[in-house]
N, CA, C and O atoms as a Tripos MOL2 file, in Angstrom:
@<TRIPOS>MOLECULE
protein
  324   323    81     0     0
PROTEIN
NO_CHARGES

@<TRIPOS>ATOM
      1 N          93.0780   96.2050   99.5940 N.3       1 MET1
      2 CA         94.2190   95.4380   99.2300 C.3       1 MET1
      3 C          94.7250   94.5760  100.0810 C.2       1 MET1
      4 O          95.0260   93.4220   99.7760 O.2       1 MET1
      5 N          94.8420   95.0390  101.1180 N.am      2 GLU2
      6 CA         95.3850   94.1510  102.2530 C.3       2 GLU2
      7 C          94.3840   93.1740  102.9230 C.2       2 GLU2
      8 O          94.7940   92.1350  103.4400 O.2       2 GLU2
      9 N          93.1320   93.4950  102.9140 N.am      3 ILE3
     10 CA         91.8860   92.2930  103.0030 C.3       3 ILE3
     11 C          91.8080   91.5200  102.1650 C.2       3 ILE3
     12 O          91.9570   90.3190  102.3870 O.2       3 ILE3
     13 N          91.5230   92.0670  100.8390 N.am      4 ILE4
     14 CA         91.4650   90.8780   99.3610 C.3       4 ILE4
     15 C          92.8270   90.0010   99.4640 C.2       4 ILE4
     16 O          92.7530   88.8250   99.1070 O.2       4 ILE4
     17 N          93.7430   90.3750   99.8100 N.am      5 SER5
     18 CA         95.0570   89.1890   99.6000 C.3       5 SER5
     19 C          95.3450   88.4890  101.0450 C.2       5 SER5
     20 O          96.2450   87.7470  101.4410 O.2       5 SER5
     21 N          94.2470   89.0200  101.6240 N.am      6 ASN6
     22 CA         94.2380   87.8350  103.3040 C.3       6 ASN6
     23 C          95.7490   88.5960  103.9410 C.2       6 ASN6
     24 O          96.2840   87.7710  104.6810 O.2       6 ASN6
     25 N          96.2320   89.3620  103.8990 N.am      7 GLY7
     26 CA         97.2980   90.0590  104.6720 C.3       7 GLY7
     27 C          98.5190   89.7400  103.5850 C.2       7 GLY7
     28 O          99.6220   89.9730  104.0790 O.2       7 GLY7
     29 N          98.5630   89.2670  102.2420 N.am      8 ASN8
     30 CA         99.8950   88.9460  101.8380 C.3       8 ASN8
     31 C         100.3480   90.4280  101.4610 C.2       8 ASN8
     32 O         101.5470   90.7070  101.4950 O.2       8 ASN8
     33 N          99.2510   91.5220  101.0470 N.am      9 TYR9
     34 CA         99.6430   93.1170  100.7250 C.3       9 TYR9
     35 C          99.0190   93.8990  101.7580 C.2       9 TYR9
     36 O          97.8730   94.2200  102.0730 O.2       9 TYR9
     37 N         100.5490   94.1450  102.2960 N.am     10 LYS10
     38 CA        100.2450   95.2480  103.3680 C.3      10 LYS10
     39 C          99.6900   96.6830  103.2490 C.2      10 LYS10
     40 O         100.4100   97.5560  102.7640 O.2      10 LYS10
     41 N          98.7600   96.8920  103.5630 N.am     11 ALA11
     42 CA         98.2950   98.6630  103.5130 C.3      11 ALA11
     43 C          99.2730   99.4090  104.1770 C.2      11 ALA11
     44 O          99.2470   99.3280  105.4050 O.2      11 ALA11
     45 N         100.4630  100.3900  103.4690 N.am     12 PRO12
     46 CA        100.8660  101.2080  104.5040 C.3      12 PRO12
     47 C         100.2960  102.1900  104.8280 C.2      12 PRO12
     48 O          99.3330  102.6010  104.1810 O.2      12 PRO12
     49 N         100.8060  102.8700  106.0280 N.am     13 ASP13
     50 CA        100.2960  104.5270  106.6770 C.3      13 ASP13
     51 C         100.1040  105.2840  105.5740 C.2      13 ASP13
     52 O         100.7990  105.2860  104.5570 O.2      13 ASP13
     53 N          99.1210  105.9410  105.8080 N.am     14 HIS14
     54 CA         99.2800  106.9650  104.5640 C.3      14 HIS14
     55 C         100.4520  108.1380  105.3500 C.2      14 HIS14
     56 O         100.4640  108.4320  106.5450 O.2      14 HIS14
     57 N         101.2730  108.6020  104.3930 N.am     15 ARG15
     58 CA        102.1820  109.9150  105.0790 C.3      15 ARG15
     59 C         102.4490  110.7900  104.1880 C.2      15 ARG15
     60 O         102.7350  110.4950  103.0280 O.2      15 ARG15
     61 N         102.3570  112.4140  104.8120 N.am     16 ALA16
     62 CA        102.6010  113.2260  104.0250 C.3      16 ALA16
     63 C         103.9780  113.5870  103.9790 C.2      16 ALA16
     64 O         104.6580  112.6800  104.4590 O.2      16 ALA16
     65 N         104.7550  114.6970  103.5330 N.am     17 VAL17
     66 CA        106.0800  114.8230  103.9110 C.3      17 VAL17
     67 C         105.7490  116.4100  102.9000 C.2      17 VAL17
     68 O         105.4620  116.6420  101.7260 O.2      17 VAL17
     69 N         105.9990  117.2760  104.2110 N.am     18 VAL18
     70 CA        105.9210  118.8930  103.6870 C.3      18 VAL18
     71 C         107.1970  119.3710  103.5490 C.2      18 VAL18
     72 O         108.0330  119.0650  104.3990 O.2      18 VAL18
     73 N         107.4600  120.0070  102.7080 N.am     19 ASN19
     74 CA        108.4980  120.8530  101.9690 C.3      19 ASN19
     75 C         108.4090  121.9780  101.4160 C.2      19 ASN19
     76 O         107.7910  122.0750  100.3560 O.2      19 ASN19
     77 N         109.2090  123.4560  102.2130 N.am     20 LYS20
     78 CA        108.8220  124.6720  102.0080 C.3      20 LYS20
     79 C         109.2430  124.8190  100.5870 C.2      20 LYS20
     80 O         108.3950  125.0930   99.7380 O.2      20 LYS20
     81 N         110.4250  124.6660  100.2880 N.am     21 SER21
     82 CA        110.4630  124.5850   98.8020 C.3      21 SER21
     83 C         109.7570  124.3890   97.3220 C.2      21 SER21
     84 O         109.8550  125.0310   96.2760 O.2      21 SER21
     85 N         108.9760  123.1800   97.7080 N.am     22 ASN22
     86 CA        107.9990  122.5850   96.7400 C.3      22 ASN22
     87 C         106.4890  122.7940   97.3110 C.2      22 ASN22
     88 O         106.0310  123.0410   98.4260 O.2      22 ASN22
     89 N         105.8730  122.5530   95.8790 N.am     23 GLN23
     90 CA        104.3470  122.4150   96.6440 C.3      23 GLN23
     91 C         104.1070  121.1150   96.4270 C.2      23 GLN23
     92 O         104.7410  120.3800   95.6710 O.2      23 GLN23
     93 N         102.8520  120.7350   97.3390 N.am     24 ARG24
     94 CA        102.5360  119.1340   97.2580 C.3      24 ARG24
     95 C         101.6000  119.1250   96.1640 C.2      24 ARG24
     96 O         101.1740  120.2210   95.7990 O.2      24 ARG24
     97 N         101.2420  118.1870   95.6320 N.am     25 LEU25
     98 CA        100.1840  117.4620   94.8020 C.3      25 LEU25
     99 C          99.4190  116.3630   95.6470 C.2      25 LEU25
    100 O         100.0630  115.8340   96.5530 O.2      25 LEU25
    101 N          98.3690  116.0450   95.4810 N.am     26 SER26
    102 CA         97.4520  114.9590   96.0530 C.3      26 SER26
    103 C          96.3050  114.5120   94.9150 C.2      26 SER26
    104 O          95.4820  115.1490   94.2560 O.2      26 SER26
    105 N          96.5630  113.4970   94.9880 N.am     27 ILE27
    106 CA         95.0240  112.8340   93.7870 C.3      27 ILE27
    107 C          94.7380  111.9520   94.2710 C.2      27 ILE27
    108 O          95.5070  111.0570   94.6220 O.2      27 ILE27
    109 N          93.4410  111.9820   94.4300 N.am     28 VAL28
    110 CA         92.3450  111.0990   95.1420 C.3      28 VAL28
    111 C          92.0300  110.1770   94.0880 C.2      28 VAL28
    112 O          92.1000  110.4220   92.8840 O.2      28 VAL28
    113 N          91.6850  109.1250   94.6130 N.am     29 THR29
    114 CA         91.0270  108.0850   93.5830 C.3      29 THR29
    115 C          89.8320  107.2070   94.0800 C.2      29 THR29
    116 O          90.4140  106.4630   94.8690 O.2      29 THR29
    117 N          88.7760  106.9130   94.0960 N.am     30 PHE30
    118 CA         87.8180  106.5480   94.6030 C.3      30 PHE30
    119 C          87.3550  104.7870   93.5190 C.2      30 PHE30
    120 O          87.0240  104.6520   92.3410 O.2      30 PHE30
    121 N          87.5050  104.0280   94.3490 N.am     31 CYS31
    122 CA         86.5720  102.6020   93.9100 C.3      31 CYS31
    123 C          85.4580  102.1420   94.7550 C.2      31 CYS31
    124 O          85.6020  101.5540   95.8270 O.2      31 CYS31
    125 N          84.4060  102.4310   94.2350 N.am     32 TYR32
    126 CA         83.1210  101.9490   95.4560 C.3      32 TYR32
    127 C          82.1840  101.2330   95.2210 C.2      32 TYR32
    128 O          81.0400  101.6620   95.0680 O.2      32 TYR32
    129 N          82.4950  100.0950   95.1560 N.am     33 PRO33
    130 CA         81.2770   98.8150   94.9890 C.3      33 PRO33
    131 C          80.0880   99.2110   95.3130 C.2      33 PRO33
    132 O          79.9210  100.3140   95.8340 O.2      33 PRO33
    133 N          78.9190   98.2400   95.0130 N.am     34 ASN34
    134 CA         77.7550   98.6190   95.8380 C.3      34 ASN34
    135 C          77.7990   97.9420   96.9900 C.2      34 ASN34
    136 O          78.5250   97.0430   97.4120 O.2      34 ASN34
    137 N          76.6180   98.7170   97.5500 N.am     35 SER35
    138 CA         76.8730   98.1640   99.1020 C.3      35 SER35
    139 C          76.6080   96.8960   99.4640 C.2      35 SER35
    140 O          76.7920   96.7010  100.6650 O.2      35 SER35
    141 N          76.2270   95.9350   98.8250 N.am     36 SER36
    142 CA         75.6440   94.5750   98.9580 C.3      36 SER36
    143 C          77.0980   93.8220   98.5800 C.2      36 SER36
    144 O          76.9720   92.6010   98.6640 O.2      36 SER36
    145 N          78.2590   94.1880   98.2380 N.am     37 VAL37
    146 CA         79.1430   93.4980   97.8920 C.3      37 VAL37
    147 C          79.7730   93.0300   98.6890 C.2      37 VAL37
    148 O          79.8900   93.8830   99.5680 O.2      37 VAL37
    149 N          80.4030   91.9650   99.0180 N.am     38 ASP38
    150 CA         81.3520   91.5600   99.8400 C.3      38 ASP38
    151 C          82.8430   91.7170  100.0690 C.2      38 ASP38
    152 O          83.6060   91.1210   99.3090 O.2      38 ASP38
    153 N          83.3090   92.4420  101.0170 N.am     39 ILE39
    154 CA         84.5550   92.7510  101.0950 C.3      39 ILE39
    155 C          85.2650   91.7110  102.4220 C.2      39 ILE39
    156 O          85.1070   91.7910  103.6400 O.2      39 ILE39
    157 N          86.1560   90.6640  101.5180 N.am     40 GLY40
    158 CA         87.4440   89.7520  102.1780 C.3      40 GLY40
    159 C          88.0780   89.1800  101.2180 C.2      40 GLY40
    160 O          88.2080   89.3350  100.0040 O.2      40 GLY40
    161 N          88.5090   88.3610  102.1650 N.am     41 PRO41
    162 CA         89.8890   87.6860  101.4360 C.3      41 PRO41
    163 C          89.0810   86.7830  100.3920 C.2      41 PRO41
    164 O          87.9540   86.2890  100.4170 O.2      41 PRO41
    165 N          90.3120   86.7700   99.3030 N.am     42 VAL42
    166 CA         89.5290   85.9460   98.2540 C.3      42 VAL42
    167 C          89.7060   84.6490   98.4170 C.2      42 VAL42
    168 O          90.8840   84.3700   98.6410 O.2      42 VAL42
    169 N          88.8530   83.5870   98.3830 N.am     43 GLU43
    170 CA         88.7890   82.5720   98.2300 C.3      43 GLU43
    171 C          90.1950   81.3510   97.9000 C.2      43 GLU43
    172 O          90.7540   80.5050   98.5980 O.2      43 GLU43
    173 N          90.3050   81.6800   96.9020 N.am     44 LYS44
    174 CA         91.8820   80.9190   96.3550 C.3      44 LYS44
    175 C          92.8410   81.0250   97.2600 C.2      44 LYS44
    176 O          93.6570   80.1060   97.3350 O.2      44 LYS44
    177 N          92.9670   82.3500   98.2830 N.am     45 LEU45
    178 CA         93.8220   82.4720   99.1270 C.3      45 LEU45
    179 C          93.8800   82.0650  100.4600 C.2      45 LEU45
    180 O          94.8150   82.1790  101.2540 O.2      45 LEU45
    181 N          92.3960   81.4140  100.6650 N.am     46 ILE46
    182 CA         92.4510   80.7220  101.8810 C.3      46 ILE46
    183 C          92.5400   79.3620  101.6370 C.2      46 ILE46
    184 O          91.8190   78.7240  100.8700 O.2      46 ILE46
    185 N          93.4640   78.9330  102.3270 N.am     47 MET47
    186 CA         93.4680   77.5200  102.0910 C.3      47 MET47
    187 C          93.9230   76.7230  103.8650 C.2      47 MET47
    188 O          94.2000   77.4170  104.8430 O.2      47 MET47
    189 N          93.8940   75.3430  103.8740 N.am     48 SER48
    190 CA         94.2950   74.9020  105.3870 C.3      48 SER48
    191 C          95.0490   75.4360  106.2330 C.2      48 SER48
    192 O          94.7650   75.8640  107.3510 O.2      48 SER48
    193 N          96.5360   75.3980  105.4140 N.am     49 GLY49
    194 CA         97.3700   76.2340  106.1780 C.3      49 GLY49
    195 C          97.5460   77.0490  105.9370 C.2      49 GLY49
    196 O          98.7270   77.3370  106.1270 O.2      49 GLY49
    197 N          96.8110   78.0080  105.4220 N.am     50 SER50
    198 CA         96.5550   79.8370  105.2880 C.3      50 SER50
    199 C          95.0200   80.3160  105.5850 C.2      50 SER50
    200 O          94.2560   80.7030  104.7000 O.2      50 SER50
    201 N          94.6930   80.2290  106.9690 N.am     51 PRO51
    202 CA         93.1590   80.5160  107.7940 C.3      51 PRO51
    203 C          93.2170   82.2530  107.1750 C.2      51 PRO51
    204 O          94.1560   83.0330  107.0190 O.2      51 PRO51
    205 N          91.6620   82.3710  106.9230 N.am     52 PRO52
    206 CA         91.5310   83.8160  106.9250 C.3      52 PRO52
    207 C          92.2280   84.3590  108.0190 C.2      52 PRO52
    208 O          92.3510   83.7690  109.0920 O.2      52 PRO52
    209 N          92.8840   85.9440  107.6630 N.am     53 VAL53
    210 CA         93.1210   86.7020  108.8200 C.3      53 VAL53
    211 C          91.8120   87.8350  108.9250 C.2      53 VAL53
    212 O          91.4870   88.4240  109.9560 O.2      53 VAL53
    213 N          91.1930   87.9660  107.6490 N.am     54 TYR54
    214 CA         90.0250   89.1110  107.6800 C.3      54 TYR54
    215 C          88.7710   88.8480  107.9850 C.2      54 TYR54
    216 O          88.5260   87.7040  107.6030 O.2      54 TYR54
    217 N          87.4930   89.5280  108.6780 N.am     55 ARG55
    218 CA         86.4460   88.4500  108.3300 C.3      55 ARG55
    219 C          86.0200   89.4930  106.9830 C.2      55 ARG55
    220 O          86.6080   90.4110  106.4110 O.2      55 ARG55
    221 N          84.8690   88.9240  106.8390 N.am     56 THR56
    222 CA         84.2580   89.3000  105.2200 C.3      56 THR56
    223 C          83.0230   90.3820  105.9150 C.2      56 THR56
    224 O          82.5480   90.1980  107.0350 O.2      56 THR56
    225 N          82.7160   91.2810  105.1930 N.am     57 LEU57
    226 CA         81.4050   91.9520  105.4030 C.3      57 LEU57
    227 C          80.9840   92.5750  104.0720 C.2      57 LEU57
    228 O          81.6410   92.4310  103.0410 O.2      57 LEU57
    229 N          79.8280   93.2900  104.1570 N.am     58 THR58
    230 CA         79.4440   93.7120  102.9830 C.3      58 THR58
    231 C          80.3220   95.4060  103.0160 C.2      58 THR58
    232 O          80.8320   96.0150  103.9570 O.2      58 THR58
    233 N          80.2170   95.6810  101.8380 N.am     59 ASN59
    234 CA         80.8940   97.0460  101.4460 C.3      59 ASN59
    235 C          80.0520   98.2240  102.4930 C.2      59 ASN59
    236 O          80.6120   99.2680  102.8250 O.2      59 ASN59
    237 N          78.6580   97.8780  102.9340 N.am     60 ALA60
    238 CA         77.7500   99.2170  103.2170 C.3      60 ALA60
    239 C          78.3690   98.8900  104.8100 C.2      60 ALA60
    240 O          78.8000   99.8230  105.4880 O.2      60 ALA60
    241 N          78.3650   97.4480  105.3370 N.am     61 LYS61
    242 CA         79.0350   97.5500  106.9060 C.3      61 LYS61
    243 C          80.8320   97.8280  106.9310 C.2      61 LYS61
    244 O          81.3460   98.1530  108.0010 O.2      61 LYS61
    245 N          81.3420   97.7340  106.1870 N.am     62 TYR62
    246 CA         82.4660   97.8460  105.9860 C.3      62 TYR62
    247 C          82.1880   99.4970  106.0050 C.2      62 TYR62
    248 O          82.2310   99.7520  107.2090 O.2      62 TYR62
    249 N          81.9660  100.5590  105.4070 N.am     63 PHE63
    250 CA         82.1100  101.9870  105.3600 C.3      63 PHE63
    251 C          81.1990  102.2150  106.4090 C.2      63 PHE63
    252 O          81.0720  103.4340  106.5230 O.2      63 PHE63
    253 N          80.3240  101.4560  107.4430 N.am     64 HIS64
    254 CA         79.6570  102.0250  108.7480 C.3      64 HIS64
    255 C          80.4900  101.6470  109.6760 C.2      64 HIS64
    256 O          80.5760  102.5110  110.5490 O.2      64 HIS64
    257 N          81.1280  100.7520  109.8640 N.am     65 ASN65
    258 CA         82.7830  100.7280  110.5720 C.3      65 ASN65
    259 C          83.6320  101.3110  110.6080 C.2      65 ASN65
    260 O          84.2490  101.6050  111.6320 O.2      65 ASN65
    261 N          83.9530  101.7160  109.2220 N.am     66 PHE66
    262 CA         84.9700  102.7990  109.3090 C.3      66 PHE66
    263 C          84.4790  104.2550  109.6300 C.2      66 PHE66
    264 O          85.4120  105.0570  109.6280 O.2      66 PHE66
    265 N          83.6370  104.6270  109.8180 N.am     67 TYR67
    266 CA         83.1600  105.9820  109.9250 C.3      67 TYR67
    267 C          82.2840  106.2280  111.7550 C.2      67 TYR67
    268 O          81.6510  107.1970  112.1750 O.2      67 TYR67
    269 N          82.6460  104.8390  112.4710 N.am     68 ASN68
    270 CA         81.8290  104.9700  113.2200 C.3      68 ASN68
    271 C          82.9620  104.2730  114.5190 C.2      68 ASN68
    272 O          82.6260  103.7990  115.6040 O.2      68 ASN68
    273 N          84.1500  104.4000  114.0340 N.am     69 ARG69
    274 CA         85.6780  103.5000  114.8230 C.3      69 ARG69
    275 C          86.1460  104.3680  115.7410 C.2      69 ARG69
    276 O          86.0500  105.5680  115.4850 O.2      69 ARG69
    277 N          86.6360  104.0160  116.7660 N.am     70 LYS70
    278 CA         87.4730  104.8060  117.5190 C.3      70 LYS70
    279 C          88.6340  105.3180  116.6500 C.2      70 LYS70
    280 O          89.1450  104.5890  115.8000 O.2      70 LYS70
    281 N          88.9340  106.2410  116.8120 N.am     71 LEU71
    282 CA         90.3740  106.8080  116.3010 C.3      71 LEU71
    283 C          91.4740  106.3920  116.3780 C.2      71 LEU71
    284 O          92.2790  106.0570  115.5100 O.2      71 LEU71
    285 N          91.5380  106.4160  117.8590 N.am     72 GLU72
    286 CA         92.9770  105.1680  118.7130 C.3      72 GLU72
    287 C          93.3540  103.9690  117.8550 C.2      72 GLU72
    288 O          94.5320  103.6370  117.7260 O.2      72 GLU72
    289 N          92.0730  103.1370  117.1030 N.am     73 VAL73
    290 CA         92.6210  102.0700  116.5250 C.3      73 VAL73
    291 C          92.6490  101.9940  115.5800 C.2      73 VAL73
    292 O          91.7100  102.4590  114.9350 O.2      73 VAL73
    293 N          94.0010  101.2100  114.7610 N.am     74 SER74
    294 CA         93.6310  100.8000  113.5070 C.3      74 SER74
    295 C          92.4510  100.7620  112.7410 C.2      74 SER74
    296 O          91.7690  100.1680  113.5760 O.2      74 SER74
    297 N          91.9580  100.8760  112.1320 N.am     75 PHE75
    298 CA         90.9140  100.3270  111.5150 C.3      75 PHE75
    299 C          91.1360   99.1570  110.4230 C.2      75 PHE75
    300 O          90.1830   98.4970  110.0070 O.2      75 PHE75
    301 N          92.4530   98.9500  109.9940 N.am     76 ILE76
    302 CA         92.8200   97.4970  109.4100 C.3      76 ILE76
    303 C          92.5080   96.1860  110.3360 C.2      76 ILE76
    304 O          91.9430   95.1010  110.2050 O.2      76 ILE76
    305 N          93.3130   97.0320  111.5100 N.am     77 ASP77
    306 CA         93.3680   95.9390  112.7580 C.3      77 ASP77
    307 C          92.0880   95.4950  113.3260 C.2      77 ASP77
    308 O          91.8370   94.3230  113.6080 O.2      77 ASP77
    309 N          91.3460   96.4210  113.4700 N.am     78 SER78
    310 CA         89.7970   95.8180  113.9250 C.3      78 SER78
    311 C          89.4010   94.8960  113.1070 C.2      78 SER78
    312 O          88.8210   93.9890  113.7040 O.2      78 SER78
    313 N          89.4720   94.7570  112.0360 N.am     79 LEU79
    314 CA         88.7650   93.9320  110.3690 C.3      79 LEU79
    315 C          89.5120   92.5840  110.8600 C.2      79 LEU79
    316 O          88.7170   91.6440  110.8640 O.2      79 LEU79
    317 N          90.6590   92.2670  111.2250 N.am     80 LYS80
    318 CA         90.8360   90.7920  112.0010 C.3      80 LYS80
    319 C          90.2230   90.4110  112.7760 C.2      80 LYS80
    320 O          89.6450   91.0120  113.6820 O.2      80 LYS80
    321 N          90.2840   88.6370  112.3630 N.am     81 ILE81
    322 CA         89.9180   87.6230  113.2360 C.3      81 ILE81
    323 C          90.3310   86.9850  114.3710 C.2      81 ILE81
    324 O          89.6570   86.0710  114.8450 O.2      81 ILE81
@<TRIPOS>BOND
     1     1     2 1
     2     2     3 1
     3     3     4 2
     4     3     5 am
     5     5     6 1
     6     6     7 1
     7     7     8 2
     8     7     9 am
     9     9    10 1
    10    10    11 1
    11    11    12 2
    12    11    13 am
    13    13    14 1
    14    14    15 1
    15    15    16 2
    16    15    17 am
    17    17    18 1
    18    18    19 1
    19    19    20 2
    20    19    21 am
    21    21    22 1
    22    22    23 1
    23    23    24 2
    24    23    25 am
    25    25    26 1
    26    26    27 1
    27    27    28 2
    28    27    29 am
    29    29    30 1
    30    30    31 1
    31    31    32 2
    32    31    33 am
    33    33    34 1
    34    34    35 1
    35    35    36 2
    36    35    37 am
    37    37    38 1
    38    38    39 1
    39    39    40 2
    40    39    41 am
    41    41    42 1
    42    42    43 1
    43    43    44 2
    44    43    45 am
    45    45    46 1
    46    46    47 1
    47    47    48 2
    48    47    49 am
    49    49    50 1
    50    50    51 1
    51    51    52 2
    52    51    53 am
    53    53    54 1
    54    54    55 1
    55    55    56 2
    56    55    57 am
    57    57    58 1
    58    58    59 1
    59    59    60 2
    60    59    61 am
    61    61    62 1
    62    62    63 1
    63    63    64 2
    64    63    65 am
    65    65    66 1
    66    66    67 1
    67    67    68 2
    68    67    69 am
    69    69    70 1
    70    70    71 1
    71    71    72 2
    72    71    73 am
    73    73    74 1
    74    74    75 1
    75    75    76 2
    76    75    77 am
    77    77    78 1
    78    78    79 1
    79    79    80 2
    80    79    81 am
    81    81    82 1
    82    82    83 1
    83    83    84 2
    84    83    85 am
    85    85    86 1
    86    86    87 1
    87    87    88 2
    88    87    89 am
    89    89    90 1
    90    90    91 1
    91    91    92 2
    92    91    93 am
    93    93    94 1
    94    94    95 1
    95    95    96 2
    96    95    97 am
    97    97    98 1
    98    98    99 1
    99    99   100 2
   100    99   101 am
   101   101   102 1
   102   102   103 1
   103   103   104 2
   104   103   105 am
   105   105   106 1
   106   106   107 1
   107   107   108 2
   108   107   109 am
   109   109   110 1
   110   110   111 1
   111   111   112 2
   112   111   113 am
   113   113   114 1
   114   114   115 1
   115   115   116 2
   116   115   117 am
   117   117   118 1
   118   118   119 1
   119   119   120 2
   120   119   121 am
   121   121   122 1
   122   122   123 1
   123   123   124 2
   124   123   125 am
   125   125   126 1
   126   126   127 1
   127   127   128 2
   128   127   129 am
   129   129   130 1
   130   130   131 1
   131   131   132 2
   132   131   133 am
   133   133   134 1
   134   134   135 1
   135   135   136 2
   136   135   137 am
   137   137   138 1
   138   138   139 1
   139   139   140 2
   140   139   141 am
   141   141   142 1
   142   142   143 1
   143   143   144 2
   144   143   145 am
   145   145   146 1
   146   146   147 1
   147   147   148 2
   148   147   149 am
   149   149   150 1
   150   150   151 1
   151   151   152 2
   152   151   153 am
   153   153   154 1
   154   154   155 1
   155   155   156 2
   156   155   157 am
   157   157   158 1
   158   158   159 1
   159   159   160 2
   160   159   161 am
   161   161   162 1
   162   162   163 1
   163   163   164 2
   164   163   165 am
   165   165   166 1
   166   166   167 1
   167   167   168 2
   168   167   169 am
   169   169   170 1
   170   170   171 1
   171   171   172 2
   172   171   173 am
   173   173   174 1
   174   174   175 1
   175   175   176 2
   176   175   177 am
   177   177   178 1
   178   178   179 1
   179   179   180 2
   180   179   181 am
   181   181   182 1
   182   182   183 1
   183   183   184 2
   184   183   185 am
   185   185   186 1
   186   186   187 1
   187   187   188 2
   188   187   189 am
   189   189   190 1
   190   190   191 1
   191   191   192 2
   192   191   193 am
   193   193   194 1
   194   194   195 1
   195   195   196 2
   196   195   197 am
   197   197   198 1
   198   198   199 1
   199   199   200 2
   200   199   201 am
   201   201   202 1
   202   202   203 1
   203   203   204 2
   204   203   205 am
   205   205   206 1
   206   206   207 1
   207   207   208 2
   208   207   209 am
   209   209   210 1
   210   210   211 1
   211   211   212 2
   212   211   213 am
   213   213   214 1
   214   214   215 1
   215   215   216 2
   216   215   217 am
   217   217   218 1
   218   218   219 1
   219   219   220 2
   220   219   221 am
   221   221   222 1
   222   222   223 1
   223   223   224 2
   224   223   225 am
   225   225   226 1
   226   226   227 1
   227   227   228 2
   228   227   229 am
   229   229   230 1
   230   230   231 1
   231   231   232 2
   232   231   233 am
   233   233   234 1
   234   234   235 1
   235   235   236 2
   236   235   237 am
   237   237   238 1
   238   238   239 1
   239   239   240 2
   240   239   241 am
   241   241   242 1
   242   242   243 1
   243   243   244 2
   244   243   245 am
   245   245   246 1
   246   246   247 1
   247   247   248 2
   248   247   249 am
   249   249   250 1
   250   250   251 1
   251   251   252 2
   252   251   253 am
   253   253   254 1
   254   254   255 1
   255   255   256 2
   256   255   257 am
   257   257   258 1
   258   258   259 1
   259   259   260 2
   260   259   261 am
   261   261   262 1
   262   262   263 1
   263   263   264 2
   264   263   265 am
   265   265   266 1
   266   266   267 1
   267   267   268 2
   268   267   269 am
   269   269   270 1
   270   270   271 1
   271   271   272 2
   272   271   273 am
   273   273   274 1
   274   274   275 1
   275   275   276 2
   276   275   277 am
   277   277   278 1
   278   278   279 1
   279   279   280 2
   280   279   281 am
   281   281   282 1
   282   282   283 1
   283   283   284 2
   284   283   285 am
   285   285   286 1
   286   286   287 1
   287   287   288 2
   288   287   289 am
   289   289   290 1
   290   290   291 1
   291   291   292 2
   292   291   293 am
   293   293   294 1
   294   294   295 1
   295   295   296 2
   296   295   297 am
   297   297   298 1
   298   298   299 1
   299   299   300 2
   300   299   301 am
   301   301   302 1
   302   302   303 1
   303   303   304 2
   304   303   305 am
   305   305   306 1
   306   306   307 1
   307   307   308 2
   308   307   309 am
   309   309   310 1
   310   310   311 1
   311   311   312 2
   312   311   313 am
   313   313   314 1
   314   314   315 1
   315   315   316 2
   316   315   317 am
   317   317   318 1
   318   318   319 1
   319   319   320 2
   320   319   321 am
   321   321   322 1
   322   322   323 1
   323   323   324 2
@<TRIPOS>SUBSTRUCTURE
     1 MET1         2 RESIDUE 1 A MET
     2 GLU2         6 RESIDUE 1 A GLU
     3 ILE3        10 RESIDUE 1 A ILE
     4 ILE4        14 RESIDUE 1 A ILE
     5 SER5        18 RESIDUE 1 A SER
     6 ASN6        22 RESIDUE 1 A ASN
     7 GLY7        26 RESIDUE 1 A GLY
     8 ASN8        30 RESIDUE 1 A ASN
     9 TYR9        34 RESIDUE 1 A TYR
    10 LYS10       38 RESIDUE 1 A LYS
    11 ALA11       42 RESIDUE 1 A ALA
    12 PRO12       46 RESIDUE 1 A PRO
    13 ASP13       50 RESIDUE 1 A ASP
    14 HIS14       54 RESIDUE 1 A HIS
    15 ARG15       58 RESIDUE 1 A ARG
    16 ALA16       62 RESIDUE 1 A ALA
    17 VAL17       66 RESIDUE 1 A VAL
    18 VAL18       70 RESIDUE 1 A VAL
    19 ASN19       74 RESIDUE 1 A ASN
    20 LYS20       78 RESIDUE 1 A LYS
    21 SER21       82 RESIDUE 1 A SER
    22 ASN22       86 RESIDUE 1 A ASN
    23 GLN23       90 RESIDUE 1 A GLN
    24 ARG24       94 RESIDUE 1 A ARG
    25 LEU25       98 RESIDUE 1 A LEU
    26 SER26      102 RESIDUE 1 A SER
    27 ILE27      106 RESIDUE 1 A ILE
    28 VAL28      110 RESIDUE 1 A VAL
    29 THR29      114 RESIDUE 1 A THR
    30 PHE30      118 RESIDUE 1 A PHE
    31 CYS31      122 RESIDUE 1 A CYS
    32 TYR32      126 RESIDUE 1 A TYR
    33 PRO33      130 RESIDUE 1 A PRO
    34 ASN34      134 RESIDUE 1 A ASN
    35 SER35      138 RESIDUE 1 A SER
    36 SER36      142 RESIDUE 1 A SER
    37 VAL37      146 RESIDUE 1 A VAL
    38 ASP38      150 RESIDUE 1 A ASP
    39 ILE39      154 RESIDUE 1 A ILE
    40 GLY40      158 RESIDUE 1 A GLY
    41 PRO41      162 RESIDUE 1 A PRO
    42 VAL42      166 RESIDUE 1 A VAL
    43 GLU43      170 RESIDUE 1 A GLU
    44 LYS44      174 RESIDUE 1 A LYS
    45 LEU45      178 RESIDUE 1 A LEU
    46 ILE46      182 RESIDUE 1 A ILE
    47 MET47      186 RESIDUE 1 A MET
    48 SER48      190 RESIDUE 1 A SER
    49 GLY49      194 RESIDUE 1 A GLY
    50 SER50      198 RESIDUE 1 A SER
    51 PRO51      202 RESIDUE 1 A PRO
    52 PRO52      206 RESIDUE 1 A PRO
    53 VAL53      210 RESIDUE 1 A VAL
    54 TYR54      214 RESIDUE 1 A TYR
    55 ARG55      218 RESIDUE 1 A ARG
    56 THR56      222 RESIDUE 1 A THR
    57 LEU57      226 RESIDUE 1 A LEU
    58 THR58      230 RESIDUE 1 A THR
    59 ASN59      234 RESIDUE 1 A ASN
    60 ALA60      238 RESIDUE 1 A ALA
    61 LYS61      242 RESIDUE 1 A LYS
    62 TYR62      246 RESIDUE 1 A TYR
    63 PHE63      250 RESIDUE 1 A PHE
    64 HIS64      254 RESIDUE 1 A HIS
    65 ASN65      258 RESIDUE 1 A ASN
    66 PHE66      262 RESIDUE 1 A PHE
    67 TYR67      266 RESIDUE 1 A TYR
    68 ASN68      270 RESIDUE 1 A ASN
    69 ARG69      274 RESIDUE 1 A ARG
    70 LYS70      278 RESIDUE 1 A LYS
    71 LEU71      282 RESIDUE 1 A LEU
    72 GLU72      286 RESIDUE 1 A GLU
    73 VAL73      290 RESIDUE 1 A VAL
    74 SER74      294 RESIDUE 1 A SER
    75 PHE75      298 RESIDUE 1 A PHE
    76 ILE76      302 RESIDUE 1 A ILE
    77 ASP77      306 RESIDUE 1 A ASP
    78 SER78      310 RESIDUE 1 A SER
    79 LEU79      314 RESIDUE 1 A LEU
    80 LYS80      318 RESIDUE 1 A LYS
    81 ILE81      322 RESIDUE 1 A ILE
């Protein structure tokens, strides 16, 4: 969402809080577009006063970069222009 919104909606860091007295429930959802689909800021949000903050790349390249990155580097930050 952060990339598509050109940084207007920030992606929060994932955080889990454990508690001895309560169980934790995690629900995973997936949205996986075709590998040739471009992932990048929506063109309507790109204006002269608001240039793109993130690179546009295919979904295949997005996941390639995600799984081949250095773990000490924030993935979202690695996509900034």
